[in-house]
Backbone as a chain_set.jsonl record, in Angstrom:
{"seq": "MATEGYRTPAGFAETELTEKKSRFIAAVKPVATEEEALGFIKERRMLYPDARHHVYAYDVRTEAGEYCRYSDDGEPQGTGGMPVLDVLKKRGLVNAAVVVTRYFGGTLLGAAGLVRAYSGSASMCVDAAGEAEIRLCSRFDISVSYTDGGRVRNYLEDKSGKNDGASARPELLLTGIEYGDGVKFTVLVPAGDAERIKKELTELTSSRLVMTDGDDEYACMNGGQK", "coords": {"N": [[9.164, 7.647, 8.947], [10.494, 5.631, 6.331], [12.589, 7.642, 4.052], [12.809, 6.761, 1.141], [10.727, 4.929, 0.642], [7.824, 2.902, 1.034], [5.759, -0.208, 2.169], [2.373, -1.299, 1.824], [-1.339, -1.949, 2.675], [-3.052, -2.558, -0.304], [-5.6, -1.627, -0.309], [-8.941, -1.562, 0.696], [-10.009, -4.148, 2.665], [-12.045, -7.043, 3.592], [-12.472, -10.176, 5.525], [-13.772, -13.541, 6.453], [-13.477, -15.783, 9.098], [-14.111, -18.881, 10.57], [-13.925, -20.572, 13.809], [-14.596, -23.396, 15.521], [-17.483, -22.384, 15.706], [-17.187, -19.819, 16.383], [-17.016, -16.503, 14.925], [-14.809, -14.821, 12.855], [-14.377, -11.685, 11.764], [-12.399, -9.994, 9.695], [-10.686, -7.227, 8.953], [-9.354, -4.942, 6.812], [-7.278, -1.749, 6.387], [-5.614, 0.959, 4.153], [-3.98, 3.62, 5.684], [-3.036, 6.996, 6.824], [-3.104, 8.52, 8.599], [-2.737, 8.666, 12.461], [-5.319, 9.183, 13.124], [-7.153, 8.49, 11.137], [-6.85, 5.852, 11.609], [-7.872, 5.592, 14.274], [-10.554, 6.446, 13.356], [-11.365, 4.261, 11.61], [-11.276, 1.87, 13.358], [-13.702, 2.736, 15.048], [-15.451, 2.772, 13.166], [-15.707, 0.061, 12.618], [-16.336, -1.044, 14.936], [-19.252, 0.211, 15.107], [-20.449, -0.85, 13.044], [-20.527, -3.661, 13.814], [-21.975, -3.622, 16.391], [-22.967, -5.391, 18.512], [-21.134, -7.321, 18.389], [-18.454, -9.553, 20.707], [-16.014, -8.879, 20.925], [-13.669, -6.828, 19.638], [-10.592, -6.672, 18.334], [-7.971, -5.114, 17.701], [-4.972, -3.654, 15.622], [-2.444, -1.291, 14.615], [-0.407, 0.224, 12.432], [1.379, 3.428, 11.975], [3.055, 5.73, 10.342], [4.517, 8.839, 10.106], [5.638, 12.134, 8.955], [5.836, 13.629, 11.217], [6.039, 11.388, 13.412], [5.919, 8.177, 14.39], [3.407, 5.49, 15.199], [1.954, 3.025, 16.958], [0.031, 0.566, 17.463], [-2.084, -1.503, 19.902], [-4.591, -4.097, 20.74], [-6.366, -6.106, 22.94], [-8.844, -6.088, 23.433], [-10.38, -7.15, 25.88], [-10.354, -10.026, 25.404], [-7.83, -12.954, 26.624], [-4.705, -11.541, 27.852], [-2.296, -10.717, 25.245], [-3.226, -12.593, 23.412], [-4.654, -11.72, 21.282], [-4.575, -8.554, 20.108], [-1.351, -8.479, 19.607], [-0.719, -10.792, 18.069], [-2.13, -9.815, 15.563], [-0.664, -7.326, 15.171], [1.572, -8.485, 14.636], [1.746, -9.882, 12.471], [1.412, -8.011, 10.434], [3.95, -6.733, 10.688], [5.682, -8.621, 10.257], [5.256, -8.77, 7.669], [6.496, -6.423, 6.8], [4.581, -4.082, 6.712], [3.28, -0.719, 6.757], [1.536, 2.002, 7.731], [-1.248, 0.764, 7.818], [-3.956, -0.486, 9.352], [-5.821, -3.131, 11.135], [-8.847, -4.774, 11.926], [-10.268, -7.178, 13.989], [-12.874, -8.665, 14.67], [-14.752, -10.458, 16.85], [-17.157, -12.594, 17.265], [-18.391, -14.74, 19.694], [-18.892, -18.116, 20.013], [-19.699, -19.927, 21.72], [-17.71, -21.903, 22.328], [-14.757, -22.278, 24.561], [-11.605, -21.351, 22.876], [-8.91, -21.271, 23.866], [-5.432, -20.272, 24.782], [-3.494, -20.601, 22.795], [-5.404, -21.441, 20.781], [-6.786, -18.976, 20.408], [-4.77, -17.09, 19.555], [-4.021, -18.601, 16.797], [-6.359, -18.192, 15.527], [-6.823, -15.316, 15.575], [-4.237, -14.237, 14.489], [-4.561, -15.628, 11.9], [-6.795, -14.801, 10.865], [-6.075, -12.336, 10.283], [-4.25, -12.346, 8.501], [-5.279, -13.894, 6.479], [-6.667, -11.613, 5.737], [-4.849, -9.479, 4.929], [-3.696, -10.93, 2.473], [-6.051, -10.853, 0.818], [-6.507, -8.216, 0.265], [-3.69, -7.292, -0.625], [-0.618, -5.849, -1.953], [0.624, -2.543, -2.072], [3.188, -1.067, -3.191], [4.969, 1.603, -2.118], [6.761, 4.253, -3.368], [9.112, 6.955, -3.068], [9.313, 9.461, -5.161], [10.457, 11.299, -8.326], [9.087, 14.106, -10.033], [8.738, 14.859, -13.546], [8.45, 16.785, -16.323], [8.678, 16.183, -19.842], [9.675, 17.393, -22.517], [9.377, 17.181, -25.942], [9.906, 17.409, -29.826], [7.334, 15.988, -32.51], [9.069, 14.535, -33.976], [10.404, 13.47, -32.301], [8.732, 12.074, -30.975], [7.382, 9.703, -30.865], [9.599, 7.592, -30.326], [10.032, 8.47, -28.036], [8.071, 8.214, -26.632], [7.584, 5.143, -26.867], [9.924, 4.038, -25.128], [8.833, 5.002, -22.803], [6.617, 3.712, -22.188], [7.74, 1.395, -22.421], [9.285, 1.418, -20.045], [7.611, 1.824, -18.301], [6.349, -0.96, -18.0], [3.907, -1.282, -19.596], [4.29, -2.458, -22.062], [4.936, -5.214, -21.359], [2.981, -7.02, -20.161], [0.704, -7.181, -17.446], [1.996, -8.192, -15.144], [4.119, -6.927, -14.799], [7.352, -5.376, -13.3], [7.28, -2.08, -13.031], [9.48, 0.562, -14.029], [8.986, 3.608, -13.822], [6.331, 5.662, -13.781], [4.294, 6.306, -15.958], [2.18, 9.307, -16.457], [1.075, 11.13, -18.216], [0.121, 12.667, -21.027], [0.485, 15.068, -23.48], [-0.329, 16.855, -26.186], [0.499, 19.587, -28.688], [2.208, 21.993, -29.935], [4.326, 20.521, -29.717], [5.103, 17.28, -27.898], [4.534, 16.459, -24.896], [5.371, 14.943, -22.144], [4.451, 13.623, -18.677], [6.125, 12.079, -16.229], [6.519, 9.868, -13.381], [9.51, 9.029, -11.38], [10.878, 6.592, -9.251], [13.016, 8.025, -6.878], [15.945, 7.569, -6.87], [16.598, 6.667, -9.425], [16.132, 8.3, -10.72], [18.264, 10.283, -12.405], [19.385, 8.864, -13.755], [17.085, 7.796, -15.744], [16.797, 10.126, -16.778], [19.559, 10.577, -18.009], [19.448, 8.62, -19.746], [17.119, 9.525, -21.457], [18.012, 11.959, -22.607], [20.199, 10.9, -24.281], [18.803, 9.363, -26.039], [17.23, 11.23, -27.428], [19.44, 12.791, -28.364], [20.131, 14.899, -27.35], [17.818, 16.427, -27.964], [15.592, 17.865, -26.419], [13.357, 18.875, -23.445], [13.381, 19.313, -20.211], [11.953, 19.731, -17.13], [11.902, 19.865, -13.948], [9.559, 18.708, -11.339], [7.855, 18.703, -8.376], [8.787, 16.301, -5.313], [7.085, 13.564, -4.951], [5.014, 10.693, -2.996], [4.057, 7.521, -4.746], [2.558, 4.624, -5.947], [3.859, 1.84, -6.955], [3.802, -0.562, -7.774], [0.941, -1.096, -8.507], [-0.821, -2.572, -7.205], [-0.294, -5.088, -6.252], [-1.412, -8.558, -5.886]], "CA": [[8.772, 7.339, 7.541], [11.779, 5.537, 5.38], [12.208, 8.258, 2.511], [13.03, 5.64, -0.032], [9.519, 4.287, 0.416], [7.39, 1.552, 2.136], [4.544, -1.226, 1.679], [1.004, -0.739, 2.78], [-1.728, -2.697, 2.18], [-3.441, -2.031, -1.52], [-6.869, -1.276, -0.196], [-9.612, -2.18, 2.171], [-10.089, -5.721, 2.207], [-13.004, -8.035, 4.577], [-12.762, -11.643, 5.059], [-14.049, -14.076, 7.853], [-12.858, -16.875, 9.534], [-14.842, -19.603, 11.509], [-13.223, -21.598, 13.961], [-15.522, -24.034, 16.739], [-18.455, -21.366, 15.973], [-16.652, -18.567, 16.539], [-16.826, -15.964, 13.811], [-13.882, -13.938, 13.137], [-14.312, -10.968, 10.751], [-11.062, -9.333, 9.731], [-11.032, -5.901, 7.821], [-8.154, -4.166, 6.659], [-7.281, -0.57, 5.478], [-4.404, 1.655, 4.432], [-4.33, 4.885, 6.577], [-2.245, 7.905, 6.26], [-2.674, 9.039, 10.232], [-3.436, 7.812, 13.603], [-6.898, 9.399, 13.321], [-7.666, 7.908, 10.448], [-6.808, 4.361, 12.048], [-8.819, 5.402, 15.043], [-11.946, 6.166, 12.401], [-11.736, 2.799, 11.087], [-11.679, 1.201, 14.647], [-14.805, 3.012, 15.564], [-16.32, 2.442, 12.179], [-15.843, -1.198, 12.696], [-17.275, -1.278, 16.132], [-20.336, 0.601, 14.729], [-20.931, -2.012, 11.982], [-20.828, -5.029, 14.471], [-22.369, -3.629, 17.569], [-23.282, -6.995, 19.08], [-19.926, -8.124, 18.876], [-18.085, -9.446, 21.839], [-14.453, -8.392, 21.035], [-12.923, -6.002, 18.373], [-9.334, -6.669, 18.638], [-7.008, -4.2, 16.464], [-3.68, -3.08, 15.664], [-2.136, -0.544, 13.899], [1.067, 0.871, 12.377], [1.217, 4.425, 11.14], [4.316, 6.344, 10.145], [4.229, 9.872, 9.025], [6.825, 13.05, 9.436], [5.272, 13.653, 12.492], [6.285, 10.266, 14.156], [5.098, 6.654, 14.604], [2.278, 5.328, 16.314], [1.969, 1.643, 16.589], [-0.658, 0.417, 19.019], [-2.927, -2.777, 19.626], [-5.49, -4.002, 21.919], [-6.849, -7.172, 23.15], [-10.169, -5.85, 23.581], [-11.441, -8.029, 26.827], [-9.528, -11.182, 25.201], [-6.734, -12.785, 27.291], [-3.414, -10.57, 27.368], [-1.203, -11.135, 24.177], [-3.817, -13.517, 22.459], [-5.458, -10.931, 20.218], [-3.871, -7.415, 19.423], [0.021, -8.666, 19.404], [-0.446, -11.409, 16.766], [-2.594, -8.84, 14.816], [0.206, -6.61, 14.76], [2.889, -9.358, 14.177], [1.216, -9.854, 10.764], [1.435, -6.533, 9.702], [5.517, -6.405, 11.143], [6.432, -9.687, 9.586], [5.07, -8.303, 6.085], [6.559, -5.177, 6.217], [3.665, -3.498, 6.147], [3.268, 0.119, 7.267], [0.508, 2.826, 7.477], [-2.087, -0.138, 8.117], [-5.068, -0.891, 10.296], [-6.581, -4.189, 11.113], [-9.642, -4.981, 12.92], [-10.884, -8.626, 13.921], [-14.169, -8.75, 15.148], [-15.064, -11.532, 17.254], [-18.722, -13.285, 17.695], [-18.086, -16.217, 20.699], [-19.423, -19.445, 19.34], [-19.856, -20.807, 22.522], [-16.737, -22.786, 22.868], [-13.449, -21.84, 24.5], [-10.971, -21.665, 21.939], [-7.885, -21.444, 24.615], [-4.687, -19.25, 24.614], [-3.088, -20.997, 21.349], [-6.08, -21.541, 19.636], [-7.064, -17.638, 20.094], [-3.522, -16.479, 18.504], [-4.183, -18.708, 15.674], [-7.52, -17.651, 14.848], [-6.773, -13.654, 15.467], [-3.536, -14.143, 13.327], [-4.914, -16.296, 10.875], [-7.734, -13.883, 10.216], [-5.312, -11.233, 10.033], [-3.278, -13.16, 7.569], [-6.132, -14.002, 5.268], [-7.084, -10.513, 5.244], [-4.066, -9.008, 4.205], [-3.756, -11.46, 1.778], [-7.018, -10.397, 0.113], [-6.075, -6.468, 0.142], [-2.9, -7.372, -1.845], [0.357, -4.982, -1.279], [1.188, -1.584, -2.738], [4.61, -0.607, -3.18], [5.023, 3.15, -2.251], [8.129, 4.908, -3.382], [9.249, 8.354, -2.93], [9.794, 9.708, -6.903], [10.804, 12.568, -8.592], [8.169, 14.165, -11.152], [9.462, 15.622, -14.262], [8.061, 17.278, -17.805], [9.624, 15.832, -21.019], [9.035, 18.059, -24.016], [9.968, 17.028, -27.37], [9.015, 17.49, -31.056], [6.745, 15.186, -32.822], [9.768, 13.84, -34.605], [11.231, 12.291, -31.083], [7.568, 11.926, -30.15], [7.279, 8.286, -30.901], [10.74, 7.063, -29.802], [10.492, 8.89, -26.359], [6.732, 7.208, -25.982], [7.803, 3.828, -26.457], [10.713, 4.281, -24.499], [8.604, 5.38, -21.749], [6.081, 2.954, -22.256], [8.801, 0.095, -21.79], [9.905, 1.128, -18.46], [6.629, 1.535, -17.181], [5.914, -2.308, -18.006], [2.681, -1.479, -20.409], [4.338, -3.515, -23.1], [5.383, -6.61, -20.91], [2.012, -7.524, -19.268], [0.417, -6.548, -16.127], [2.529, -8.56, -13.765], [5.857, -6.416, -15.018], [7.728, -4.21, -12.524], [7.449, -0.994, -13.808], [10.762, 1.202, -13.307], [8.634, 4.718, -13.819], [5.053, 5.553, -14.307], [3.956, 7.556, -17.578], [1.099, 9.692, -15.839], [0.158, 12.383, -18.842], [0.764, 13.176, -22.127], [-0.602, 16.277, -23.961], [-0.158, 17.171, -27.566], [0.364, 20.838, -28.646], [3.046, 22.639, -30.675], [5.216, 19.265, -29.625], [4.226, 16.291, -27.157], [4.875, 16.458, -23.717], [4.866, 13.348, -21.179], [4.504, 13.572, -17.334], [6.451, 11.117, -15.519], [7.329, 9.626, -11.947], [10.549, 8.005, -11.142], [11.741, 6.647, -8.06], [13.909, 9.111, -6.8], [17.322, 6.917, -6.965], [16.567, 5.997, -10.796], [15.69, 9.615, -11.768], [19.226, 10.751, -12.854], [19.72, 7.605, -14.958], [16.418, 8.165, -16.612], [17.236, 11.456, -17.662], [20.567, 10.522, -18.925], [18.722, 7.856, -21.309], [16.079, 9.974, -22.395], [18.934, 12.806, -23.3], [21.022, 10.138, -25.474], [17.734, 8.607, -27.308], [16.722, 12.189, -28.593], [20.36, 13.58, -28.896], [19.865, 16.147, -26.479], [16.859, 17.717, -28.182], [14.415, 17.802, -25.142], [13.631, 20.019, -22.793], [12.801, 18.401, -18.998], [11.603, 20.528, -15.972], [11.539, 18.892, -12.259], [8.592, 18.9, -10.292], [7.988, 18.228, -6.714], [8.874, 14.641, -5.137], [5.562, 12.577, -4.369], [5.105, 9.426, -3.001], [3.286, 7.111, -5.772], [2.363, 3.328, -6.095], [5.002, 1.54, -8.553], [3.197, -1.757, -8.663], [-0.437, -1.363, -8.952], [-1.071, -3.058, -5.62], [-0.612, -6.55, -6.742], [-1.329, -9.469, -4.911]], "C": [[9.727, 7.0, 6.588], [11.26, 6.635, 4.348], [12.271, 7.837, 1.326], [11.03, 5.105, -0.517], [9.121, 3.246, 1.515], [6.16, 0.964, 1.151], [3.707, -0.975, 2.65], [0.005, -1.745, 1.902], [-2.479, -1.708, 0.552], [-4.673, -1.495, -1.422], [-7.564, -1.746, 0.75], [-9.911, -3.727, 1.395], [-11.22, -6.309, 3.703], [-12.98, -9.444, 4.157], [-13.305, -12.352, 6.461], [-13.726, -15.602, 7.646], [-13.776, -17.981, 10.337], [-14.292, -20.5, 12.677], [-14.084, -22.044, 15.399], [-16.308, -22.829, 16.8], [-18.297, -20.132, 16.442], [-16.372, -17.839, 15.431], [-15.799, -14.937, 14.019], [-13.697, -13.155, 12.025], [-13.462, -10.147, 10.979], [-11.417, -8.378, 8.779], [-9.705, -5.582, 8.143], [-8.152, -2.431, 5.709], [-6.627, 0.078, 5.571], [-4.886, 3.002, 5.157], [-3.204, 5.839, 6.66], [-1.543, 8.77, 8.118], [-3.087, 8.402, 11.168], [-4.814, 8.015, 13.586], [-7.527, 8.831, 12.442], [-8.106, 6.353, 10.868], [-7.64, 4.498, 13.226], [-10.233, 5.381, 14.671], [-12.052, 5.048, 11.91], [-11.749, 2.039, 12.1], [-12.809, 1.253, 14.881], [-15.893, 2.807, 14.537], [-16.747, 0.72, 12.264], [-16.795, -1.512, 13.571], [-18.671, -0.8, 15.795], [-20.82, -0.578, 14.257], [-21.128, -3.193, 12.335], [-21.13, -4.498, 15.971], [-22.378, -4.829, 18.82], [-22.464, -7.749, 19.331], [-19.175, -8.454, 19.988], [-16.672, -8.918, 21.875], [-14.18, -7.593, 19.34], [-11.354, -5.623, 18.734], [-8.981, -5.971, 17.472], [-5.709, -4.071, 16.783], [-3.217, -2.002, 14.341], [-0.804, -0.183, 13.766], [1.052, 2.51, 11.703], [2.61, 5.307, 11.397], [4.026, 7.504, 9.265], [5.373, 10.805, 9.746], [6.734, 13.17, 10.75], [5.775, 12.784, 13.853], [5.487, 9.138, 13.783], [4.461, 6.4, 15.683], [1.775, 4.033, 15.691], [1.406, 1.286, 17.854], [-1.492, -0.771, 18.58], [-3.906, -2.632, 20.804], [-6.296, -5.449, 21.763], [-8.011, -7.51, 23.132], [-11.025, -6.79, 24.611], [-10.594, -9.769, 26.412], [-8.035, -11.305, 26.171], [-5.551, -12.14, 26.735], [-2.73, -11.362, 26.459], [-1.991, -12.167, 23.035], [-4.483, -12.977, 21.109], [-4.716, -9.897, 19.658], [-2.209, -8.039, 18.723], [-0.053, -9.512, 18.125], [-1.086, -10.921, 15.453], [-1.461, -8.248, 14.198], [1.15, -7.506, 14.048], [2.885, -9.852, 12.664], [1.815, -8.767, 9.863], [3.451, -6.576, 10.105], [6.218, -7.535, 10.425], [6.086, -9.708, 7.912], [5.804, -7.359, 5.78], [5.647, -4.307, 6.145], [3.103, -1.957, 6.903], [1.918, 1.096, 6.892], [-1.267, 1.985, 7.358], [-2.722, -0.072, 9.336], [-5.837, -2.321, 10.133], [-7.182, -4.1, 12.341], [-10.029, -6.335, 12.837], [-11.913, -8.966, 14.724], [-14.625, -9.999, 15.614], [-16.602, -11.652, 17.518], [-18.135, -14.509, 18.154], [-19.137, -16.734, 19.808], [-19.809, -20.284, 20.441], [-18.689, -21.749, 23.231], [-15.117, -21.857, 22.738], [-12.483, -22.206, 23.594], [-9.16, -21.952, 22.718], [-6.856, -20.346, 24.033], [-4.365, -19.369, 22.874], [-4.183, -20.834, 20.498], [-6.95, -19.794, 19.159], [-6.028, -16.981, 19.283], [-3.662, -17.464, 17.299], [-5.09, -18.358, 14.994], [-7.282, -16.081, 14.392], [-5.526, -13.592, 14.186], [-3.757, -14.512, 12.19], [-5.854, -15.526, 10.174], [-7.023, -12.725, 9.643], [-4.747, -11.145, 8.487], [-4.068, -13.323, 6.318], [-6.858, -12.636, 4.823], [-6.252, -9.743, 4.605], [-4.033, -9.826, 3.053], [-4.733, -11.107, 0.219], [-6.941, -8.905, -0.369], [-5.16, -6.622, -0.865], [-1.892, -6.133, -1.27], [0.648, -3.778, -2.214], [2.502, -1.167, -1.869], [4.837, 1.095, -3.021], [6.434, 3.532, -2.323], [8.008, 6.533, -3.873], [9.583, 8.679, -4.546], [9.885, 11.35, -7.442], [9.861, 12.879, -9.889], [8.64, 15.441, -12.105], [8.533, 15.513, -15.443], [9.217, 16.833, -18.671], [8.818, 16.66, -22.314], [9.851, 17.863, -25.183], [9.065, 17.609, -28.453], [8.436, 15.945, -31.265], [7.227, 14.306, -33.543], [10.236, 13.025, -33.665], [10.15, 11.841, -30.782], [7.289, 10.392, -29.809], [8.104, 7.227, -30.514], [10.436, 7.29, -28.209], [9.121, 7.444, -25.517], [6.821, 5.558, -25.648], [9.071, 3.463, -25.574], [9.811, 4.378, -22.873], [7.728, 4.323, -21.161], [6.791, 1.455, -22.041], [8.908, 0.136, -20.468], [8.992, 1.566, -17.949], [6.06, 0.207, -17.421], [4.69, -2.022, -18.501], [3.13, -2.726, -21.819], [4.744, -4.915, -22.961], [4.157, -7.045, -20.268], [1.902, -6.769, -18.063], [1.447, -6.663, -14.858], [4.212, -7.803, -14.27], [5.832, -5.412, -13.695], [8.096, -2.917, -12.892], [9.118, -0.093, -13.219], [10.314, 3.153, -13.47], [7.283, 4.578, -14.143], [4.957, 6.801, -15.075], [2.678, 8.192, -17.169], [0.118, 10.916, -16.797], [0.963, 12.332, -19.861], [0.187, 13.969, -22.734], [0.342, 16.635, -25.462], [-0.552, 18.914, -27.894], [1.496, 20.945, -29.861], [4.345, 21.147, -30.947], [4.422, 18.125, -28.687], [5.309, 16.427, -25.616], [4.638, 15.592, -22.755], [5.432, 14.089, -19.679], [4.85, 12.148, -16.873], [7.001, 10.862, -14.063], [8.099, 8.728, -11.896], [11.114, 7.597, -10.003], [13.23, 7.429, -7.922], [15.567, 8.697, -6.893], [17.573, 6.733, -8.471], [16.46, 7.622, -11.356], [16.992, 10.32, -12.676], [19.503, 9.83, -14.352], [18.709, 7.699, -16.044], [16.457, 9.018, -17.433], [18.289, 10.978, -18.646], [20.264, 9.98, -20.474], [18.1, 8.572, -22.191], [17.105, 11.276, -23.389], [19.652, 12.109, -24.518], [19.726, 9.791, -26.618], [17.194, 9.712, -28.014], [17.927, 13.083, -28.936], [20.189, 14.938, -28.691], [18.258, 17.23, -26.952], [15.59, 17.465, -27.312], [14.749, 18.632, -24.421], [12.553, 19.057, -21.194], [12.509, 19.459, -17.891], [11.375, 19.578, -14.654], [10.502, 19.561, -11.715], [8.735, 18.71, -9.043], [7.862, 16.646, -6.566], [7.401, 14.534, -4.429], [6.038, 11.445, -4.025], [3.849, 8.838, -4.032], [3.361, 5.346, -5.658], [2.771, 2.722, -6.943], [4.318, 0.148, -8.629], [2.038, -2.184, -8.768], [-1.315, -2.02, -7.823], [-1.433, -4.042, -6.282], [-0.547, -7.351, -5.723], [-0.416, -10.438, -4.946]], "O": [[10.006, 7.931, 5.833], [10.125, 6.714, 3.877], [11.799, 8.507, 0.407], [10.426, 5.015, -1.585], [9.756, 2.856, 2.495], [5.738, 1.319, 0.05], [3.901, -0.611, 3.81], [0.301, -2.238, 0.814], [-2.402, -0.488, 0.405], [-5.029, -0.826, -2.392], [-7.016, -2.342, 1.677], [-9.987, -4.179, 0.253], [-10.98, -5.824, 4.809], [-13.27, -9.921, 3.06], [-13.245, -11.703, 7.505], [-13.698, -16.337, 6.659], [-14.395, -17.206, 11.066], [-14.218, -21.619, 12.169], [-14.244, -21.208, 16.288], [-16.073, -22.082, 17.75], [-19.219, -19.44, 16.874], [-15.476, -18.32, 14.737], [-15.758, -14.248, 15.038], [-12.951, -13.619, 11.163], [-13.404, -9.512, 12.032], [-12.27, -8.564, 7.911], [-9.057, -5.768, 9.173], [-8.818, -2.104, 4.726], [-6.386, 0.404, 6.733], [-6.065, 3.355, 5.166], [-2.148, 5.223, 6.513], [-0.492, 9.221, 8.572], [-3.858, 7.475, 10.919], [-5.551, 7.118, 13.996], [-8.667, 8.519, 12.785], [-9.168, 5.776, 10.634], [-8.309, 3.481, 13.404], [-11.07, 4.681, 15.241], [-13.238, 4.775, 11.72], [-12.484, 1.099, 11.797], [-13.394, 0.178, 15.016], [-17.071, 2.682, 14.874], [-17.862, 0.261, 12.019], [-17.852, -2.081, 13.296], [-19.491, -1.564, 16.305], [-21.543, -1.305, 14.939], [-21.746, -3.962, 11.599], [-20.427, -5.034, 16.827], [-21.718, -4.858, 19.858], [-22.557, -8.679, 20.132], [-19.073, -7.406, 20.625], [-16.232, -8.525, 22.956], [-14.546, -7.953, 18.221], [-10.974, -4.58, 19.267], [-9.54, -6.14, 16.389], [-5.246, -4.284, 17.903], [-3.735, -2.071, 13.226], [-0.033, -0.213, 14.726], [0.488, 2.5, 10.609], [3.103, 5.492, 12.51], [3.522, 7.456, 8.143], [5.942, 10.478, 10.787], [7.667, 12.762, 11.44], [5.894, 13.243, 14.989], [4.543, 9.161, 12.993], [4.688, 6.817, 16.819], [1.358, 3.83, 14.551], [1.885, 1.493, 18.968], [-1.674, -1.105, 17.41], [-4.095, -1.677, 21.557], [-6.761, -5.849, 20.696], [-8.455, -8.642, 22.937], [-12.158, -7.165, 24.312], [-10.353, -10.543, 27.339], [-7.296, -10.361, 26.454], [-5.294, -12.099, 25.532], [-2.518, -12.551, 26.698], [-1.455, -12.476, 21.971], [-4.764, -13.652, 20.118], [-4.109, -10.212, 18.634], [-1.982, -8.019, 17.513], [0.487, -9.057, 17.116], [-0.752, -11.417, 14.376], [-1.162, -8.455, 13.022], [1.483, -7.244, 12.892], [3.835, -10.119, 11.929], [2.511, -8.807, 8.849], [4.042, -6.241, 9.079], [7.357, -7.331, 10.006], [6.567, -10.501, 7.102], [5.981, -7.171, 4.576], [5.923, -3.483, 5.273], [2.324, -2.221, 7.819], [1.33, 0.919, 5.825], [-2.255, 2.559, 6.901], [-2.139, 0.354, 10.333], [-6.405, -2.594, 9.076], [-6.722, -3.684, 13.404], [-10.166, -6.803, 11.707], [-11.614, -9.744, 15.63], [-14.951, -10.766, 14.708], [-17.186, -10.687, 18.011], [-17.511, -15.271, 17.416], [-19.959, -16.137, 19.113], [-20.266, -21.392, 20.159], [-18.735, -22.207, 24.372], [-14.544, -21.239, 21.841], [-12.388, -23.418, 23.401], [-8.343, -22.697, 22.178], [-7.162, -19.627, 23.082], [-4.76, -18.624, 21.977], [-4.042, -20.139, 19.492], [-7.484, -19.489, 18.092], [-6.398, -16.311, 18.319], [-3.18, -16.799, 16.382], [-4.874, -18.147, 13.8], [-7.462, -15.645, 13.255], [-5.758, -13.031, 13.115], [-3.246, -13.867, 11.275], [-5.815, -15.517, 8.944], [-7.389, -12.208, 8.587], [-4.79, -10.252, 7.64], [-3.627, -12.956, 5.229], [-7.505, -12.536, 3.781], [-6.726, -9.182, 3.617], [-4.607, -9.126, 2.219], [-4.36, -11.097, -0.954], [-7.392, -8.593, -1.471], [-5.483, -6.231, -1.987], [-2.247, -5.488, -0.283], [0.973, -4.158, -3.339], [2.778, -1.013, -0.68], [4.839, 1.74, -4.07], [7.235, 3.19, -1.453], [7.242, 7.113, -4.643], [10.279, 7.808, -5.066], [9.387, 12.336, -6.9], [9.818, 12.021, -10.772], [8.859, 16.593, -11.73], [7.9, 14.482, -15.671], [10.406, 17.005, -18.403], [7.709, 16.498, -22.824], [10.952, 18.398, -25.316], [7.952, 18.111, -28.296], [8.776, 14.963, -30.606], [6.546, 13.36, -33.941], [10.525, 11.873, -33.989], [10.35, 10.854, -30.074], [7.025, 9.969, -28.684], [7.653, 6.095, -30.341], [10.585, 6.43, -27.34], [9.117, 6.545, -24.676], [6.387, 4.916, -24.691], [9.1, 2.256, -25.337], [10.265, 3.78, -21.898], [7.853, 3.959, -19.992], [6.209, 0.529, -21.477], [8.701, -0.831, -19.736], [9.276, 1.899, -16.798], [4.942, 0.19, -16.906], [3.904, -2.6, -17.751], [2.401, -3.576, -22.33], [4.906, -5.704, -23.892], [4.584, -7.828, -19.42], [2.707, -5.928, -17.663], [1.714, -5.846, -13.976], [5.285, -8.331, -13.978], [4.864, -4.855, -13.177], [9.29, -2.673, -13.065], [9.647, -0.255, -12.119], [11.213, 3.967, -13.26], [6.908, 3.559, -14.722], [5.4, 7.932, -14.874], [1.765, 7.496, -17.611], [-0.952, 11.439, -16.485], [2.164, 12.062, -19.835], [-1.02, 13.735, -22.674], [1.569, 16.61, -25.559], [-1.584, 19.451, -27.49], [1.62, 20.015, -30.658], [4.987, 20.875, -31.961], [3.193, 18.082, -28.742], [6.534, 16.465, -25.507], [3.443, 15.476, -22.485], [6.413, 14.816, -19.528], [4.097, 11.19, -17.049], [7.87, 11.604, -13.605], [7.754, 7.601, -12.252], [12.023, 8.34, -9.634], [14.214, 7.394, -8.66], [16.378, 9.619, -6.988], [18.751, 6.642, -8.816], [16.785, 7.9, -12.51], [16.643, 10.921, -13.692], [19.726, 10.129, -15.525], [19.122, 7.704, -17.203], [16.226, 8.884, -18.635], [18.08, 10.939, -19.859], [20.514, 10.379, -21.611], [18.275, 8.491, -23.407], [16.946, 11.458, -24.596], [19.698, 12.661, -25.617], [19.803, 9.978, -27.832], [16.683, 9.487, -29.112], [17.723, 14.05, -29.671], [20.115, 15.867, -29.496], [17.823, 18.278, -26.474], [14.652, 16.797, -27.746], [15.843, 19.194, -24.378], [11.481, 18.453, -21.22], [13.371, 20.319, -18.075], [10.602, 18.619, -14.631], [10.46, 20.786, -11.596], [9.87, 18.536, -8.601], [7.198, 15.886, -7.27], [6.84, 15.264, -3.612], [7.116, 11.004, -4.425], [2.817, 9.496, -4.166], [4.416, 4.893, -5.213], [2.159, 2.869, -8.002], [4.304, -0.304, -9.774], [1.797, -3.358, -9.052], [-2.529, -1.83, -7.755], [-2.517, -4.145, -6.855], [0.158, -7.119, -4.74], [-0.359, -11.266, -4.037]]}, "num_chains": 1, "name": "protein.A"}
């Protein structure tokens, strides 16, 4: 897995496409492990046990390795699994599994027709799910007095996109605010931007703040926008 981050489906989605009376029911899900991807495939088979084909593809990347698999599940070779996998690859999506279930409608589609149907089903489903931008972030706490609390909060909310509407691309995530003897803000900042943000906060408060570093973690930076 790339250390700086990756893109993945924002959540589960299911769509349906009909081609010459054949039904193609596509489902996508973000997954963290190969075992989770295989479990999703099994789940879809159980949900539609009377379907003729359950074509699938997944691309999973973990610290232990990369797992990229696909299956035509009885369709002519190269007409199902690979077109579905190509949808993930062309969009740069990883840690994702797609299953396209087909109910045969009685009319043969031919190799080209199958490729169009499976790739089109997968694309429609991924569109419905939206994409999440996952970034490796540095977590840190910012402790300030009430005197500086207002300007620090305004700065953090500006950087998090809260003051610019839902379409804004955030520079950080403001994940917590606590009030006690002073104000403590907890933020997640993409690792490459952490030092810049810390410097700006230090200048904003004339060094009247205390920052405590936490563990790095992956976080969604775009809210799963479509």
